[in-house]
N, C-alpha and C positions, 0 to 999 in steps of 0.2 A: 732823553729820556729817564724818567724817578722807573727805580729800582721796588723790584716786589719780591715778594715769599709767597706762597702757591702749599699750603700745606692743607689735606684736604679735598681739595678741590678749591678751598677758601683763600682769595691774597687776606696778607694783612691789612689793606687798605678796607677792604670790604667791615674789616670789624673796629677801624679806627687805630688804627698803627701805623707804626714803620719801620723796618729796621734802621736801624743807626748807621750801618754800617755794611756792608761786603763779607759775608761772613767766609774763615778761610776753610777748605774742607780741606783735609787730614787724610793722608793715602792710608790703606791696610797694611798690617802688617804678618805675616805666613807665620803659620803657628810652627813653630820649629823645636823641634826636638836635639837640645845637649848631647853628645854620650864621646866621653869619655875611654879611653882607650886604654890598658895600662902598655908602658913602654912604645908609646906611638905619641909623635912628638905632638899633632894638630888634631885635636877632635873633628869626631862626626856629626855631621851635621844632618837628622833626619828632617825628610818635612813630608807634608801627606795633600799640600795645595792647596791648606783652607787658610781663611783670610781671615782677622777678626773685624769686631764691628768696628765703625768711629763714631764718633762722638760730635755731629758737630754744633760750635755754640752759634748762639745766635741773641742780638742783644735789640731790643725790641722799647722803644717810646711811642707814648701818645698823650696830646692834648686832650681834654676838656674845658670848654673856657666854662658853663656854669660848674659853680666848683659844687651846689648842689646834685649834679648826676657824676662826678666825680666814681667814684666808688662801685655805681653801677658799669662805666667803661673799665673800670680798671679787672672788673668778673669778668664781666665779653671775653678780655682778652686771653684773660686766663682761661676758658670756657675753652675754648679756640685752641691755642698751645696744647692744654690736657686733652681734647678731644679725644675721639678715636674716628675712624674712617676709612678711608682707598690707603691710609697709610701711606702718601705718595707726597712726595718734601721736592719746590722746585724752585728754581731758583730762573731771574729774569734774563740773567745774565749767559742764562745758558739755556738754553728752554728746548734742545732735542732732546735731555734724558732727565731721569727723577732720580730720587735718591727711597729704597723703600725705608720708613720711619719703624722702628720694631718698640720704642717708648721714648714717655719727651718724662722730662721734667723742667721746672722753676727753681732758681741754682737761688737765686735772690731777687728782690723787688725794693725798689725806695722811690720815694716820692719829693721828686724833689724840687719841685714848686705843689702852692697851692691847684693849679691845675693842667700838670707836669709830671708824668709818670714813668720811669723808669726799671725795665721785667729783660732778665738776664734769661732765656732757656738753652735748653740742651737736646738736641735732636740725633736720638741713638739709632744708630741705621745700620743696614748692611753691610761692609764693605766695598760690598761691588756696584755700579751706577750703571741703572737700569737703561738703556734707548726706548724713547718711546716709542720708537718705528714695527718695537718685536710685540709691543701690546695691542696688536690686530690678526686674527685669523687666518690662517690660508690656506686653500686647498694644499694637500699630502700631494707631493713630485718626486722624481725617481731617485734627482737628488738636486742636495738642499745645500748652497755655501756658508760657511759659519766664518766673517771676519772678524769674530770678535771672539771672547775667552769662553769656554765651553759656558752653555747654558744649559736650562731645565724646562724643555719646555711642554706646554700642554695640551693633550691629545682628547679630539674629540670626535669619536666614534660610533656608527651608527647600523646599520641593521638585526638582522636574526639567527641567531644559534652561533657557531664560531666560530672565530677568526685568530688570523694571525700577525700581529705588526710586527715589522721588521727592519730596526735601522742597527744599519751599520752591522747587517749580517748578524744580529741578537733577534731573536725572538720574544716575543712579547701575547700572551695566548689569551684570550678572552671569547667568554661566553655570553651574547650579547643579546636582548630583548627589546629594542630600542634604539634607546644611546646613549651610551657611560664617555664618564670625562675621566681621562687620568692623566693624574696631578705629577709627572714624573718628580719635579721641587721636596713635596710637602707625602712625597709615597703614601698613596692612596685612588683609589678610582668610586666615584660615586654616577650614580644615576642621574643624567645632564635635564632630567625631567622634576627628579621628586628631592633631589639632594641627598638621599639617604644611601650607604655606603653599598657598595659591589666587592668588598676586595676577598673575598674568599674565590668571587666569579673571572677571576686574572689568577694567571702561571707566569709567572717571570720576574725579572731584576728591576726598579724604575731607574737604574743609574742605567743600566744597558740603549736606552731611549736618550739619554741626553745628546746634544751636540755637542761634537768638538771643534774645536779650531780647523778648518778646512773642509772640503768637500766630505759632505755624508752621502751616505745611502739610503731607500726609503722604500716602503711597501706594505703591500695590507693587501690582506684575501679577495680575492672578485667577488662583486657582489658586495661587497661592505662601501661604505664614502668616509674617508679620515678629512680630519682640518685640523689646523694646531697653531698653537700663539706661541711663535719661540723663545719668546722672553729674552735678547737679547742683549747682554750683560757685558763691563769691563769693566778694569779695575781704576 
């Protein structure tokens, strides 16, 4: 089976190039502060369990037999690597997960023959690996099991009036007239229909809406409907 890289929903093959080899995926590093205490032999390591971004290097090659169109093909591949879209990076030998790309860069280019080009790219991604199965909305239930690391769901709540979304005993209060989307990862709320921000209509801490590893409890005020996208992730 041929190896494929998919970025922003488009494969390398679709733009006329291919990965020269399977990239090595680095592990994220935990952000840690080292505190040295006078009179103590060992230092104190303080961590807040935040993980650094990772850089995934990929080398792409392409062949353009029509030498008069080599530059056109080169620009096509460059545009794909540097494009903005859904920011998802996927590899065909690990199809159940994806990486969230924060930025891309082309570190070098080389024309090794009149018909062959090589482009080295870097994809700067979040340290977490995201499961594709966590990217669909599901109905709110009384208990939710999280088999992965702490995740930051997106909630979509519909109804009219004031309601309370409770996650693991923490209340998040909303004044709703229609449907509101609450993004606990980006720390903002917006109208599901217009996209306009409604942060002033909510009260509570977005971190309290996160799903911790293990069993989580959830509830919503009667008369309101709620569905959420868990955004399962792991290191």
